[in-house]
N, C-alpha and C positions, 0 to 999 in steps of 0.2 A: 433176432426175428422172433424166436419162440417166446422170449420174455414179453415182447410187446403183444403178440397174439394172446398170450395167457392173461395179460392185463384186461383184455376185452372179452373175457370168457362169458360174461353175462349176455353178449350178443352173438358170439361165434364159438364154434367148436373147431378144433384143429387136430390133425394127426401128423406125426413126423414119418416120412417115408412110407406112407400107406400104398400098397400095391395098386397099380392102375393098368388094366389091360388095354392095349392099343394094337392097331394093325400097322406093321412096318414091312414094306416090301412084300405085301400079300400074305404075311404070316402074323398070327396073334403073338404078341410079345408082352411081357410084364415089365413096366418101368416103375420107378419109385420117385415121384415128385418129392421135393424137399418137404413141402407141406401141402396137405389137402385141407381146405377151409370150407366150413359149412356155416352159412348165415342161419342162425336159429329161428329167425322170424320169417324168412322167405324160403328157406330150404335150398337156396342157391349154392352150388358147389363151385369152388375155384381152386386153382393150384398155384403154388408159389415155387419158383425155381430161383435159387441163388447161385450165381456163377462166381465163385470165390477165388478162382485162380486164372483169370482171363489172360494173364501174361504167359501162361504155359501153353504152347501151341497145341499139344496133344489134348489137353483139357478143353481148350477153346474149340477145337475141331469136333470133339465129342459133344460139346454143348450145342453147337450149331446143328448137328445131326438130331439131337433131342428136340430142339425147337422145330425143325422140319417135321419131325414125327408128330408133335403136337398139332401143327397146322394141317397136316394131311389127315388127321383125325378130327378136324373141325374144332379144335381147341385153340382159339385165337389169342395170341399175346395181346394184352391190353383189354381183352374182354373176358377171357376164361383163365388166362395164365398171367400171373404177375411175375415179372422178371427183375431181379436186381443183380448188380455186377460189382466186382471189385478186383483190383490188382494189388500187387505188393506195395506199390507207391500210391494207390488211390483206394483207401478203405471205404467201406460202406458207411454212409452217413445215417446215423440213427434217426435224424429228422425225416429223412426220406422214408424210412421204414414206418415211422409213426404216421406219416401222411398217407401212405398206401394202405395201412391197416384201417385208418379212419375212413377211407373211401370204401373199403370192403364193408365195414360196419354200417355205413350210411347208404350202401348200394349205389354209390356214384361211380364206381369203377366199371 
């Protein structure tokens, strides 16, 4: 994902695990999205979460909690947060990553 984001550096900036303050259960908490992406032309900020071990029940449970935290902070998957997934038997397709990054670059996401 980072390599594809880097290839589009003329249009976007990105940071890996940049801190983000959110409210969870009435308390301010810092989370670390996998990527924070800024469109250089529009200033729009988006987040990217890659769930790379969805076949691990503990990991998957934690990921669902994180998604719920995003939504409760009005950061909506598909609008503000890109999410990709993989399991041990179903790896992330690089074509999917390229398509999602292109949507961010062209503001169609």
